[in-house]
C-alpha positions as CSV (number, residue, x, y, z in Angstrom):
1,M,0.0,-0.1,0.0
2,H,1.3,3.4,-0.9
3,E,2.5,5.3,2.2
4,P,1.3,9.0,2.0
5,G,4.0,11.4,1.8
6,P,4.4,14.8,3.6
7,V,2.5,16.7,0.6
8,D,-0.3,14.2,0.9
9,R,-0.7,14.5,4.6
10,L,-0.5,18.4,4.3
11,R,-3.3,18.3,1.7
12,T,-5.4,16.2,4.0
13,R,-5.0,18.4,6.9
14,S,-5.8,21.4,4.8
15,R,-9.0,19.9,3.6
16,T,-9.9,19.1,7.3
17,S,-9.0,22.7,8.4
18,V,-11.3,24.2,5.7
19,R,-14.1,21.9,6.6
20,A,-13.7,22.8,10.3
21,R,-13.6,26.4,9.5
22,L,-16.6,26.2,7.3
23,A,-18.4,24.2,10.2
24,R,-17.5,27.0,12.7
25,L,-18.9,29.6,10.2
26,S,-22.1,27.6,9.7
27,A,-22.5,27.3,13.6
28,K,-22.1,31.1,14.0
29,R,-24.4,32.3,11.0
30,W,-27.2,33.3,13.2
31,Q,-25.1,35.4,15.5
32,I,-23.3,37.0,12.6
33,G,-26.6,37.9,11.0
34,Q,-28.1,39.1,14.2
35,C,-25.1,41.5,14.7
36,A,-25.4,42.8,11.1
37,I,-29.1,43.4,11.4
38,A,-28.7,45.1,14.8
39,A,-26.1,47.4,13.4
40,G,-28.4,48.4,10.5
41,V,-31.3,48.9,12.9
42,A,-29.2,51.0,15.3
43,W,-28.1,53.1,12.4
44,F,-31.5,53.5,11.2
45,V,-33.1,54.6,14.5
46,A,-30.2,57.1,15.1
47,A,-29.8,58.5,11.6
48,D,-33.2,58.2,10.0
49,L,-35.7,58.4,12.9
50,L,-33.7,60.8,15.1
51,G,-31.8,62.7,12.5
52,H,-28.4,62.3,14.0
53,P,-25.5,62.9,11.6
54,T,-23.3,60.0,11.1
55,P,-24.2,58.0,14.2
56,F,-21.0,56.0,14.3
57,F,-21.4,54.7,17.8
58,A,-24.9,53.3,17.5
59,P,-23.9,50.3,15.4
60,V,-20.6,49.9,17.1
61,A,-22.3,49.7,20.5
62,A,-24.9,47.2,19.0
63,V,-22.4,44.9,17.5
64,V,-19.8,44.9,20.5
65,S,-22.6,44.4,22.8
66,L,-24.1,41.4,21.1
67,G,-20.9,39.5,20.1
68,T,-21.1,36.0,18.6
69,S,-21.7,33.8,21.6
70,Y,-24.8,33.2,23.9
71,G,-22.9,33.1,27.2
72,Q,-24.1,35.7,29.7
73,R,-25.4,37.7,26.7
74,L,-27.7,40.1,28.6
75,R,-25.1,40.8,31.2
76,R,-22.5,41.4,28.4
77,V,-25.0,43.8,26.6
78,A,-25.5,45.8,29.7
79,E,-21.8,46.1,30.6
80,V,-20.7,47.1,27.1
81,T,-23.6,49.6,26.8
82,V,-22.6,51.2,30.0
83,G,-18.9,51.1,29.2
84,V,-19.5,52.7,25.7
85,A,-21.8,55.3,27.0
86,V,-19.4,56.3,29.8
87,G,-16.5,56.5,27.4
88,V,-18.4,58.6,24.8
89,L,-19.9,60.9,27.4
90,V,-16.5,61.6,29.1
91,G,-14.8,62.0,25.8
92,D,-17.5,64.3,24.3
93,L,-17.6,66.5,27.4
94,L,-13.8,66.9,27.9
95,T,-13.1,67.2,24.2
96,L,-15.7,70.1,24.1
97,Q,-13.9,71.8,26.9
98,I,-10.1,71.1,26.5
99,G,-9.7,70.0,22.8
100,T,-7.5,67.1,21.8
101,G,-3.9,66.2,22.3
102,A,-1.6,64.0,24.2
103,W,-2.1,65.3,27.7
104,Q,-5.9,65.7,26.9
105,L,-6.0,62.0,26.0
106,V,-4.3,61.0,29.3
107,L,-6.9,63.0,31.2
108,V,-9.8,61.6,29.1
109,V,-8.8,58.0,29.5
110,T,-8.2,58.5,33.3
111,L,-11.5,60.1,33.9
112,A,-13.4,57.5,31.7
113,M,-11.9,54.5,33.5
114,S,-12.2,56.0,36.9
115,T,-15.9,56.8,36.1
116,A,-16.4,53.2,35.2
117,F,-14.8,51.9,38.4
118,L,-17.0,54.3,40.5
119,L,-20.0,52.8,38.7
120,D,-18.9,49.4,40.1
121,G,-18.2,48.2,36.6
122,G,-16.3,45.0,35.8
123,Q,-13.3,44.7,33.5
124,L,-15.4,44.8,30.4
125,V,-17.1,48.2,31.3
126,V,-13.8,49.7,32.2
127,T,-12.1,48.6,29.1
128,Q,-14.9,49.8,26.8
129,A,-15.1,53.1,28.6
130,A,-11.4,53.6,27.9
131,V,-11.5,52.4,24.3
132,Q,-14.5,54.6,23.4
133,S,-13.1,57.7,25.0
134,I,-10.0,57.3,23.0
135,V,-12.1,56.8,19.8
136,V,-14.2,60.0,20.6
137,S,-11.2,62.3,21.6
138,T,-8.9,61.2,18.7
139,L,-10.4,59.5,15.7
140,V,-13.7,61.4,15.4
141,P,-13.4,64.5,17.5
142,D,-16.5,66.7,16.8
143,P,-17.3,69.0,19.7
144,G,-20.1,70.5,17.9
145,V,-22.5,67.5,18.4
146,G,-22.6,67.7,22.1
147,L,-24.1,64.7,23.6
148,V,-25.6,63.2,20.3
149,R,-22.8,60.5,20.3
150,W,-23.7,59.5,23.8
151,T,-27.2,59.1,22.8
152,D,-26.2,57.1,19.8
153,A,-24.4,54.6,22.2
154,L,-27.4,54.2,24.2
155,I,-29.4,53.6,21.2
156,G,-27.0,50.8,20.0
157,G,-27.2,49.2,23.4
158,A,-30.9,49.3,23.4
159,V,-31.1,47.7,20.0
160,A,-28.6,45.0,21.2
161,L,-30.7,44.4,24.4
162,V,-33.8,43.7,22.3
163,A,-31.8,41.5,19.8
164,A,-30.3,39.5,22.6
165,T,-33.8,38.2,23.6
166,V,-34.4,36.8,20.1
167,V,-32.6,33.5,19.7
168,P,-33.1,30.6,17.5
169,S,-34.6,27.3,18.4
170,A,-31.6,25.3,16.9
171,P,-29.4,25.6,20.0
172,L,-32.1,24.2,22.1
173,R,-32.5,21.1,19.8
174,R,-28.8,20.6,19.4
175,P,-28.1,19.0,22.9
176,R,-30.7,16.2,22.5
177,E,-29.6,15.7,18.8
178,Q,-25.9,15.4,19.9
179,A,-26.9,13.0,22.7
180,G,-28.7,10.9,20.2
181,L,-25.5,10.9,18.0
182,V,-23.5,9.7,21.0
183,V,-25.7,6.7,21.7
184,R,-25.9,5.9,18.0
185,K,-22.2,5.8,18.0
186,I,-22.3,3.4,21.0
187,A,-24.8,1.2,19.1
188,E,-22.5,1.4,15.9
189,L,-19.4,0.4,17.8
190,T,-21.0,-2.3,19.7
191,R,-22.6,-3.9,16.6
192,A,-19.3,-3.7,14.7
193,A,-17.6,-5.4,17.7
194,A,-20.1,-8.3,17.4
195,Q,-19.0,-8.8,13.8
196,V,-15.3,-8.8,14.7
197,M,-16.2,-11.5,17.4
198,D,-18.0,-13.6,14.7
199,E,-15.2,-13.3,12.1
200,G,-12.1,-12.8,14.2
201,A,-10.6,-10.4,11.6
202,S,-7.7,-8.6,13.3
203,E,-7.5,-5.9,10.5
204,Q,-11.2,-5.1,11.1
205,G,-10.7,-5.1,14.8
206,L,-7.9,-2.6,14.7
207,A,-9.8,-0.4,12.3
208,L,-12.6,-0.5,14.7
209,L,-10.4,0.4,17.6
210,S,-9.1,3.4,15.7
211,D,-12.6,4.5,15.1
212,A,-13.5,4.2,18.8
213,R,-10.5,6.2,19.9
214,S,-11.7,9.2,17.7
215,T,-15.1,9.6,19.7
216,D,-13.9,11.9,22.4
217,R,-14.9,14.8,20.3
218,L,-18.6,13.7,20.4
219,I,-18.6,14.2,24.2
220,R,-16.9,17.5,23.9
221,E,-19.5,18.6,21.2
222,L,-22.2,17.4,23.6
223,Q,-20.8,19.5,26.4
224,A,-20.7,22.4,24.3
225,A,-24.1,22.0,22.9
226,A,-25.5,21.8,26.6
227,E,-23.7,24.9,27.5
228,E,-24.8,26.9,24.5
229,G,-28.4,25.7,25.2
230,R,-28.3,26.9,28.8
231,S,-26.8,30.3,27.7
232,V,-29.7,30.7,25.2
233,V,-32.3,30.0,27.9
234,A,-30.4,32.6,30.2
235,S,-30.3,35.2,27.5
236,S,-33.9,35.1,26.3
237,P,-37.2,35.3,28.5
238,F,-39.0,33.7,25.7
239,R,-37.2,30.4,26.1
240,V,-37.4,29.9,29.8
241,R,-39.9,27.1,29.4
242,H,-37.0,25.1,27.9
243,R,-34.9,25.4,31.2
244,A,-36.1,22.2,32.7
245,G,-35.4,20.0,29.6
246,L,-32.0,21.5,29.1
247,R,-31.1,20.7,32.7
248,R,-32.2,17.2,32.2
249,M,-30.1,16.8,29.1
250,S,-27.1,18.5,30.9
251,E,-27.4,15.8,33.6
252,L,-27.0,13.0,30.9
253,V,-23.6,14.2,29.8
254,E,-21.8,12.2,32.5
255,P,-23.6,8.8,32.1
256,L,-23.3,9.2,28.2
257,D,-19.4,9.7,28.8
258,R,-19.4,6.7,30.9
259,A,-21.2,4.6,28.4
260,L,-19.0,5.6,25.5
261,R,-16.0,5.0,27.7
262,S,-17.2,1.6,28.4
263,T,-17.9,1.0,24.8
264,R,-14.3,2.0,23.9
265,V,-12.9,-0.6,26.5
266,L,-15.2,-3.2,24.9
267,V,-13.9,-2.5,21.4
268,R,-10.3,-2.5,22.6
269,Q,-10.7,-5.9,24.3
270,V,-12.5,-7.4,21.2
271,A,-9.7,-6.0,18.9
272,V,-6.9,-7.5,21.2
273,L,-8.6,-10.9,21.2
274,A,-9.0,-10.9,17.3
275,Y,-5.4,-9.9,16.9
276,H,-4.3,-12.8,19.1
277,R,-6.8,-15.1,17.4
278,R,-8.5,-15.9,20.7
279,P,-11.9,-17.4,20.4
280,V,-15.0,-15.6,21.9
281,P,-18.3,-17.4,22.6
282,S,-20.9,-16.8,19.9
283,S,-23.4,-15.9,22.5
284,Y,-21.3,-12.9,23.3
285,A,-21.6,-11.6,19.7
286,L,-25.4,-12.1,20.0
287,L,-25.5,-10.3,23.3
288,A,-23.5,-7.4,21.7
289,R,-26.1,-7.0,18.9
290,D,-28.9,-6.9,21.5
291,V,-27.0,-4.2,23.3
292,A,-26.7,-2.3,20.2
293,D,-30.4,-2.6,19.4
294,A,-31.2,-1.4,22.9
295,A,-28.9,1.6,22.4
296,D,-30.8,2.4,19.2
297,R,-34.0,2.5,21.1
298,V,-32.4,4.9,23.7
299,A,-31.2,7.2,20.8
300,D,-34.7,7.1,19.3
301,E,-36.2,8.5,22.6
302,L,-33.5,11.1,22.9
303,E,-33.9,12.3,19.4
304,A,-37.7,12.5,19.9
305,D,-37.0,14.9,22.9
306,R,-38.2,12.3,25.5
307,T,-36.6,10.8,28.6
308,P,-35.7,7.4,27.3
309,E,-37.7,5.5,30.0
310,A,-39.5,3.6,27.2
311,A,-36.1,1.9,26.4
312,R,-35.5,0.7,29.9
313,S,-37.4,-2.5,29.6
314,V,-35.4,-3.5,26.5
315,L,-32.2,-2.7,28.4
316,L,-33.3,-4.8,31.4
317,A,-34.1,-7.8,29.1
318,V,-30.6,-7.6,27.7
319,G,-29.1,-7.3,31.1
320,D,-31.1,-10.3,32.2
321,A,-29.8,-12.3,29.3
322,S,-26.3,-11.4,30.1
323,G,-26.6,-13.5,33.3
324,R,-27.5,-16.7,31.3
325,V,-24.8,-16.9,28.6
326,E,-22.1,-19.5,28.8
327,R,-18.7,-19.0,30.4
328,A,-15.7,-18.3,28.2
329,T,-12.7,-20.6,28.2
330,E,-10.2,-17.7,28.7
331,M,-10.2,-14.9,31.1
332,N,-9.6,-12.3,28.4
333,A,-12.7,-13.4,26.6
334,E,-14.8,-13.0,29.9
335,V,-13.7,-9.4,30.0
336,V,-15.8,-8.9,26.9
337,L,-19.0,-10.0,28.8
338,V,-17.9,-7.7,31.7
339,Q,-17.9,-4.7,29.4
340,L,-21.1,-5.5,27.7
341,R,-22.7,-5.6,31.0
342,S,-21.1,-2.2,31.9
343,V,-22.5,-0.7,28.8
344,V,-25.9,-1.9,29.8
345,V,-25.6,-0.4,33.3
346,D,-24.4,2.9,31.8
347,L,-27.3,3.0,29.3
348,L,-29.8,2.2,32.2
349,L,-28.5,5.5,34.0
350,I,-29.5,7.3,30.9
351,T,-33.0,6.1,31.3
352,G,-33.3,7.7,34.7
353,M,-32.3,4.9,37.0
354,D,-29.4,5.6,39.6
355,Q,-26.1,3.8,39.9
356,M,-27.4,1.4,42.6
357,E,-30.7,0.6,40.8
358,S,-28.9,-0.1,37.4
359,T,-26.2,-2.2,39.0
360,N,-28.7,-4.4,41.1
361,A,-30.9,-4.6,37.9
362,L,-28.5,-7.1,36.4
363,P,-28.2,-10.7,37.6
364,P,-25.0,-12.0,38.7
365,P,-22.8,-13.0,35.7
366,P,-22.6,-16.8,34.9
367,R,-20.5,-19.0,36.9
Protein backbone atom coordinates (compact mmCIF):
# COMPACT_ATOMS: atom_id res chain seq x y z
CA MET A 1 0.00 0.00 0.00
CA HIS A 2 1.28 3.47 -0.91
CA GLU A 3 2.44 5.39 2.17
CA PRO A 4 1.17 9.00 2.04
CA GLY A 5 3.98 11.51 1.80
CA PRO A 6 4.33 14.91 3.50
CA VAL A 7 2.51 16.68 0.67
CA ASP A 8 -0.40 14.23 0.85
CA ARG A 9 -0.65 14.61 4.63
CA LEU A 10 -0.50 18.41 4.33
CA ARG A 11 -3.25 18.35 1.71
CA THR A 12 -5.43 16.15 3.94
CA ARG A 13 -4.90 18.45 6.94
CA SER A 14 -5.73 21.47 4.78
CA ARG A 15 -9.01 19.91 3.64
CA THR A 16 -9.85 19.04 7.24
CA SER A 17 -9.01 22.59 8.34
CA VAL A 18 -11.22 24.10 5.64
CA ARG A 19 -14.12 21.82 6.62
CA ALA A 20 -13.65 22.70 10.28
CA ARG A 21 -13.64 26.43 9.52
CA LEU A 22 -16.70 26.16 7.34
CA ALA A 23 -18.44 24.24 10.11
CA ARG A 24 -17.54 26.98 12.61
CA LEU A 25 -18.88 29.61 10.22
CA SER A 26 -22.11 27.67 9.76
CA ALA A 27 -22.53 27.35 13.54
CA LYS A 28 -22.17 31.12 13.96
CA ARG A 29 -24.29 32.23 11.00
CA TRP A 30 -27.24 33.23 13.19
CA GLN A 31 -25.12 35.38 15.51
CA ILE A 32 -23.35 37.02 12.56
CA GLY A 33 -26.65 37.83 10.88
CA GLN A 34 -28.07 39.10 14.16
CA CYS A 35 -25.11 41.45 14.69
CA ALA A 36 -25.37 42.74 11.13
CA ILE A 37 -29.11 43.40 11.40
CA ALA A 38 -28.71 45.03 14.83
CA ALA A 39 -26.06 47.36 13.38
CA GLY A 40 -28.38 48.37 10.56
CA VAL A 41 -31.35 48.89 12.89
CA ALA A 42 -29.25 50.99 15.29
CA TRP A 43 -28.08 53.20 12.44
CA PHE A 44 -31.61 53.52 11.10
CA VAL A 45 -33.02 54.59 14.48
CA ALA A 46 -30.24 57.11 15.15
CA ALA A 47 -29.85 58.52 11.63
CA ASP A 48 -33.27 58.22 9.98
CA LEU A 49 -35.66 58.42 12.93
CA LEU A 50 -33.74 60.83 15.19
CA GLY A 51 -31.80 62.68 12.49
CA HIS A 52 -28.35 62.27 14.04
CA PRO A 53 -25.50 63.01 11.61
CA THR A 54 -23.24 59.97 11.09
CA PRO A 55 -24.25 58.00 14.21
CA PHE A 56 -21.05 55.96 14.31
CA PHE A 57 -21.45 54.76 17.87
CA ALA A 58 -24.94 53.32 17.48
CA PRO A 59 -23.95 50.32 15.30
CA VAL A 60 -20.61 49.96 17.15
CA ALA A 61 -22.36 49.63 20.51
CA ALA A 62 -24.89 47.19 19.06
CA VAL A 63 -22.30 44.86 17.52
CA VAL A 64 -19.82 44.97 20.42
CA SER A 65 -22.61 44.33 22.91
CA LEU A 66 -24.09 41.34 21.11
CA GLY A 67 -20.90 39.50 20.18
CA THR A 68 -21.06 36.01 18.66
CA SER A 69 -21.69 33.87 21.74
CA TYR A 70 -24.77 33.30 23.88
CA GLY A 71 -22.89 33.05 27.17
CA GLN A 72 -24.10 35.68 29.68
CA ARG A 73 -25.39 37.71 26.78
CA LEU A 74 -27.76 40.03 28.63
CA ARG A 75 -25.07 40.86 31.19
CA ARG A 76 -22.55 41.51 28.42
CA VAL A 77 -24.99 43.81 26.61
CA ALA A 78 -25.54 45.82 29.79
CA GLU A 79 -21.83 46.03 30.62
CA VAL A 80 -20.72 47.00 27.14
CA THR A 81 -23.51 49.55 26.77
CA VAL A 82 -22.55 51.20 30.06
CA GLY A 83 -18.86 51.14 29.13
CA VAL A 84 -19.42 52.61 25.67
CA ALA A 85 -21.82 55.23 27.01
CA VAL A 86 -19.41 56.30 29.78
CA GLY A 87 -16.46 56.49 27.40
CA VAL A 88 -18.38 58.45 24.80
CA LEU A 89 -19.88 60.81 27.39
CA VAL A 90 -16.56 61.59 29.11
CA GLY A 91 -14.76 61.92 25.80
CA ASP A 92 -17.40 64.24 24.38
CA LEU A 93 -17.61 66.48 27.42
CA LEU A 94 -13.86 66.86 27.87
CA THR A 95 -13.09 67.26 24.18
CA LEU A 96 -15.66 70.03 24.08
CA GLN A 97 -13.88 71.84 26.93
CA ILE A 98 -10.17 71.14 26.46
CA GLY A 99 -9.75 69.98 22.86
CA THR A 100 -7.50 67.12 21.74
CA GLY A 101 -3.86 66.22 22.24
CA ALA A 102 -1.54 63.94 24.19
CA TRP A 103 -2.16 65.35 27.67
CA GLN A 104 -5.87 65.68 26.92
CA LEU A 105 -5.96 61.99 25.97
CA VAL A 106 -4.29 61.03 29.26
CA LEU A 107 -6.92 62.98 31.16
CA VAL A 108 -9.84 61.61 29.10
CA VAL A 109 -8.81 57.96 29.55
CA THR A 110 -8.12 58.44 33.25
CA LEU A 111 -11.50 60.01 33.91
CA ALA A 112 -13.38 57.50 31.72
CA MET A 113 -11.85 54.49 33.49
CA SER A 114 -12.27 56.10 36.90
CA THR A 115 -15.92 56.80 36.19
CA ALA A 116 -16.46 53.19 35.14
CA PHE A 117 -14.84 51.95 38.34
CA LEU A 118 -16.97 54.32 40.44
CA LEU A 119 -20.05 52.81 38.77
CA ASP A 120 -18.82 49.45 40.07
CA GLY A 121 -18.22 48.26 36.54
CA GLY A 122 -16.41 45.06 35.70
CA GLN A 123 -13.36 44.68 33.50
CA LEU A 124 -15.45 44.80 30.33
CA VAL A 125 -17.13 48.06 31.36
CA VAL A 126 -13.81 49.72 32.23
CA THR A 127 -12.10 48.58 29.03
CA GLN A 128 -14.94 49.75 26.81
CA ALA A 129 -15.04 53.10 28.58
CA ALA A 130 -11.34 53.61 27.90
CA VAL A 131 -11.49 52.48 24.28
CA GLN A 132 -14.53 54.56 23.36
CA SER A 133 -13.15 57.68 25.06
CA ILE A 134 -10.01 57.31 22.94
CA VAL A 135 -12.09 56.96 19.77
CA VAL A 136 -14.16 60.04 20.60
CA SER A 137 -11.24 62.27 21.49
CA THR A 138 -8.85 61.23 18.71
CA LEU A 139 -10.37 59.52 15.67
CA VAL A 140 -13.67 61.37 15.45
CA PRO A 141 -13.38 64.54 17.54
CA ASP A 142 -16.44 66.66 16.90
CA PRO A 143 -17.24 68.97 19.81
CA GLY A 144 -20.12 70.50 17.89
CA VAL A 145 -22.40 67.48 18.31
CA GLY A 146 -22.58 67.77 22.10
CA LEU A 147 -24.15 64.67 23.66
CA VAL A 148 -25.49 63.23 20.41
CA ARG A 149 -22.86 60.49 20.26
CA TRP A 150 -23.62 59.48 23.84
CA THR A 151 -27.25 59.09 22.80
CA ASP A 152 -26.12 57.02 19.80
CA ALA A 153 -24.27 54.66 22.14
CA LEU A 154 -27.38 54.21 24.24
CA ILE A 155 -29.45 53.56 21.10
CA GLY A 156 -27.01 50.85 19.99
CA GLY A 157 -27.13 49.23 23.41
CA ALA A 158 -30.92 49.32 23.47
CA VAL A 159 -31.10 47.68 20.04
CA ALA A 160 -28.62 45.00 21.21
CA LEU A 161 -30.68 44.39 24.34
CA VAL A 162 -33.79 43.72 22.27
CA ALA A 163 -31.87 41.57 19.78
CA ALA A 164 -30.31 39.51 22.57
CA THR A 165 -33.74 38.25 23.61
CA VAL A 166 -34.40 36.89 20.11
CA VAL A 167 -32.68 33.53 19.81
CA PRO A 168 -33.26 30.59 17.45
CA SER A 169 -34.57 27.21 18.51
CA ALA A 170 -31.65 25.32 16.93
CA PRO A 171 -29.32 25.64 19.97
CA LEU A 172 -32.15 24.23 22.10
CA ARG A 173 -32.52 21.17 19.87
CA ARG A 174 -28.81 20.56 19.46
CA PRO A 175 -28.10 18.98 22.89
CA ARG A 176 -30.65 16.18 22.44
CA GLU A 177 -29.59 15.70 18.81
CA GLN A 178 -25.96 15.41 19.90
CA ALA A 179 -26.92 13.05 22.74
CA GLY A 180 -28.68 10.90 20.16
CA LEU A 181 -25.51 10.88 18.03
CA VAL A 182 -23.45 9.67 21.01
CA VAL A 183 -25.80 6.76 21.67
CA ARG A 184 -25.99 5.93 17.95
CA LYS A 185 -22.20 5.72 17.96
CA ILE A 186 -22.32 3.36 20.94
CA ALA A 187 -24.74 1.16 19.00
CA GLU A 188 -22.57 1.31 15.88
CA LEU A 189 -19.38 0.38 17.72
CA THR A 190 -21.04 -2.43 19.67
CA ARG A 191 -22.60 -3.89 16.54
CA ALA A 192 -19.26 -3.73 14.73
CA ALA A 193 -17.57 -5.38 17.72
CA ALA A 194 -20.06 -8.25 17.40
CA GLN A 195 -19.01 -8.71 13.77
CA VAL A 196 -15.34 -8.83 14.78
CA MET A 197 -16.19 -11.47 17.40
CA ASP A 198 -17.89 -13.57 14.73
CA GLU A 199 -15.23 -13.23 12.06
CA GLY A 200 -12.09 -12.79 14.16
CA ALA A 201 -10.53 -10.46 11.57
CA SER A 202 -7.63 -8.65 13.23
CA GLU A 203 -7.49 -5.89 10.58
CA GLN A 204 -11.17 -5.16 11.08
CA GLY A 205 -10.68 -5.11 14.84
CA LEU A 206 -7.80 -2.64 14.64
CA ALA A 207 -9.76 -0.37 12.30
CA LEU A 208 -12.70 -0.47 14.71
CA LEU A 209 -10.39 0.38 17.61
CA SER A 210 -9.08 3.40 15.71
CA ASP A 211 -12.65 4.53 15.11
CA ALA A 212 -13.53 4.12 18.78
CA ARG A 213 -10.54 6.17 19.89
CA SER A 214 -11.74 9.13 17.84
CA THR A 215 -15.03 9.47 19.72
CA ASP A 216 -13.89 11.87 22.46
CA ARG A 217 -14.98 14.78 20.29
CA LEU A 218 -18.60 13.59 20.48
CA ILE A 219 -18.68 14.20 24.24
CA ARG A 220 -16.91 17.55 23.86
CA GLU A 221 -19.49 18.58 21.29
CA LEU A 222 -22.28 17.41 23.59
CA GLN A 223 -20.85 19.45 26.48
CA ALA A 224 -20.56 22.50 24.23
CA ALA A 225 -24.12 22.03 22.95
CA ALA A 226 -25.50 21.76 26.48
CA GLU A 227 -23.62 24.87 27.58
CA GLU A 228 -24.84 26.82 24.55
CA GLY A 229 -28.41 25.72 25.20
CA ARG A 230 -28.22 26.90 28.81
CA SER A 231 -26.82 30.24 27.64
CA VAL A 232 -29.67 30.67 25.17
CA VAL A 233 -32.25 30.07 27.89
CA ALA A 234 -30.44 32.51 30.18
CA SER A 235 -30.33 35.22 27.51
CA SER A 236 -33.96 35.09 26.39
CA PRO A 237 -37.11 35.34 28.52
CA PHE A 238 -38.99 33.73 25.63
CA ARG A 239 -37.11 30.43 26.09
CA VAL A 240 -37.51 29.99 29.85
CA ARG A 241 -39.89 27.04 29.37
CA HIS A 242 -37.00 25.03 27.92
CA ARG A 243 -34.88 25.38 31.06
CA ALA A 244 -36.03 22.15 32.74
CA GLY A 245 -35.49 20.08 29.59
CA LEU A 246 -32.00 21.48 29.06
CA ARG A 247 -31.14 20.80 32.68
CA ARG A 248 -32.21 17.17 32.28
CA MET A 249 -30.17 16.88 29.10
CA SER A 250 -27.12 18.38 30.80
CA GLU A 251 -27.41 15.75 33.53
CA LEU A 252 -27.06 13.05 30.86
CA VAL A 253 -23.59 14.20 29.78
CA GLU A 254 -21.78 12.22 32.50
CA PRO A 255 -23.59 8.88 32.01
CA LEU A 256 -23.25 9.24 28.23
CA ASP A 257 -19.53 9.82 28.67
CA ARG A 258 -19.30 6.72 30.87
CA ALA A 259 -21.26 4.61 28.37
CA LEU A 260 -18.99 5.69 25.52
CA ARG A 261 -15.88 4.96 27.60
CA SER A 262 -17.20 1.48 28.45
CA THR A 263 -17.83 0.90 24.75
CA ARG A 264 -14.27 1.91 23.88
CA VAL A 265 -12.91 -0.56 26.45
CA LEU A 266 -15.16 -3.26 24.95
CA VAL A 267 -13.88 -2.52 21.45
CA ARG A 268 -10.26 -2.55 22.61
CA GLN A 269 -10.69 -5.94 24.26
CA VAL A 270 -12.40 -7.39 21.18
CA ALA A 271 -9.63 -6.01 18.94
CA VAL A 272 -6.93 -7.54 21.15
CA LEU A 273 -8.66 -10.94 21.12
CA ALA A 274 -8.99 -10.81 17.33
CA TYR A 275 -5.32 -9.82 16.95
CA HIS A 276 -4.21 -12.80 19.04
CA ARG A 277 -6.73 -15.11 17.38
CA ARG A 278 -8.45 -15.88 20.68
CA PRO A 279 -11.95 -17.41 20.49
CA VAL A 280 -15.00 -15.60 21.88
CA PRO A 281 -18.27 -17.44 22.65
CA SER A 282 -20.84 -16.87 19.90
CA SER A 283 -23.42 -15.88 22.51
CA TYR A 284 -21.31 -12.81 23.34
CA ALA A 285 -21.64 -11.57 19.76
CA LEU A 286 -25.41 -12.10 19.91
CA LEU A 287 -25.53 -10.25 23.22
CA ALA A 288 -23.52 -7.37 21.72
CA ARG A 289 -26.06 -7.04 18.90
CA ASP A 290 -28.87 -6.96 21.45
CA VAL A 291 -27.04 -4.20 23.34
CA ALA A 292 -26.67 -2.26 20.07
CA ASP A 293 -30.40 -2.62 19.32
CA ALA A 294 -31.25 -1.42 22.82
CA ALA A 295 -28.91 1.56 22.40
CA ASP A 296 -30.74 2.46 19.20
CA ARG A 297 -33.99 2.50 21.17
CA VAL A 298 -32.42 4.90 23.66
CA ALA A 299 -31.26 7.13 20.80
CA ASP A 300 -34.77 7.10 19.30
CA GLU A 301 -36.20 8.46 22.56
CA LEU A 302 -33.50 11.11 22.96
CA GLU A 303 -33.94 12.34 19.40
CA ALA A 304 -37.70 12.55 19.97
CA ASP A 305 -36.98 14.83 22.97
CA ARG A 306 -38.23 12.28 25.49
CA THR A 307 -36.60 10.87 28.59
CA PRO A 308 -35.67 7.37 27.34
CA GLU A 309 -37.64 5.48 29.98
CA ALA A 310 -39.43 3.58 27.21
CA ALA A 311 -36.13 1.87 26.35
CA ARG A 312 -35.55 0.70 29.92
CA SER A 313 -37.46 -2.58 29.56
CA VAL A 314 -35.39 -3.53 26.50
CA LEU A 315 -32.15 -2.81 28.37
CA LEU A 316 -33.32 -4.78 31.38
CA ALA A 317 -34.10 -7.76 29.14
CA VAL A 318 -30.60 -7.58 27.63
CA GLY A 319 -29.11 -7.29 31.10
CA ASP A 320 -31.05 -10.34 32.22
CA ALA A 321 -29.79 -12.29 29.20
CA SER A 322 -26.21 -11.37 30.12
CA GLY A 323 -26.57 -13.53 33.24
CA ARG A 324 -27.50 -16.64 31.24
CA VAL A 325 -24.76 -16.87 28.59
CA GLU A 326 -22.06 -19.54 28.77
CA ARG A 327 -18.69 -19.01 30.40
CA ALA A 328 -15.71 -18.24 28.21
CA THR A 329 -12.75 -20.61 28.30
CA GLU A 330 -10.28 -17.72 28.59
CA MET A 331 -10.17 -14.92 31.12
CA ASN A 332 -9.60 -12.28 28.42
CA ALA A 333 -12.78 -13.31 26.64
CA GLU A 334 -14.77 -13.01 29.85
CA VAL A 335 -13.73 -9.35 30.02
CA VAL A 336 -15.86 -8.84 26.89
CA LEU A 337 -18.93 -9.98 28.81
CA VAL A 338 -18.03 -7.73 31.73
CA GLN A 339 -17.80 -4.73 29.43
CA LEU A 340 -21.07 -5.54 27.69
CA ARG A 341 -22.74 -5.57 31.08
CA SER A 342 -21.06 -2.25 31.94
CA VAL A 343 -22.47 -0.67 28.78
CA VAL A 344 -25.96 -1.88 29.75
CA VAL A 345 -25.60 -0.41 33.25
CA ASP A 346 -24.44 2.93 31.83
CA LEU A 347 -27.34 3.03 29.37
CA LEU A 348 -29.78 2.30 32.20
CA LEU A 349 -28.46 5.43 33.94
CA ILE A 350 -29.54 7.41 30.88
CA THR A 351 -33.09 6.08 31.26
CA GLY A 352 -33.34 7.67 34.70
CA MET A 353 -32.18 4.90 37.02
CA ASP A 354 -29.50 5.66 39.60
CA GLN A 355 -26.20 3.82 39.92
CA MET A 356 -27.35 1.37 42.58
CA GLU A 357 -30.61 0.55 40.80
CA SER A 358 -28.97 -0.01 37.42
CA THR A 359 -26.22 -2.19 38.89
CA ASN A 360 -28.63 -4.32 40.95
CA ALA A 361 -30.98 -4.70 37.98
CA LEU A 362 -28.55 -7.12 36.31
CA PRO A 363 -28.37 -10.70 37.57
CA PRO A 364 -25.00 -12.08 38.66
CA PRO A 365 -22.75 -13.09 35.77
CA PRO A 366 -22.67 -16.78 34.85
CA ARG A 367 -20.45 -19.05 36.91
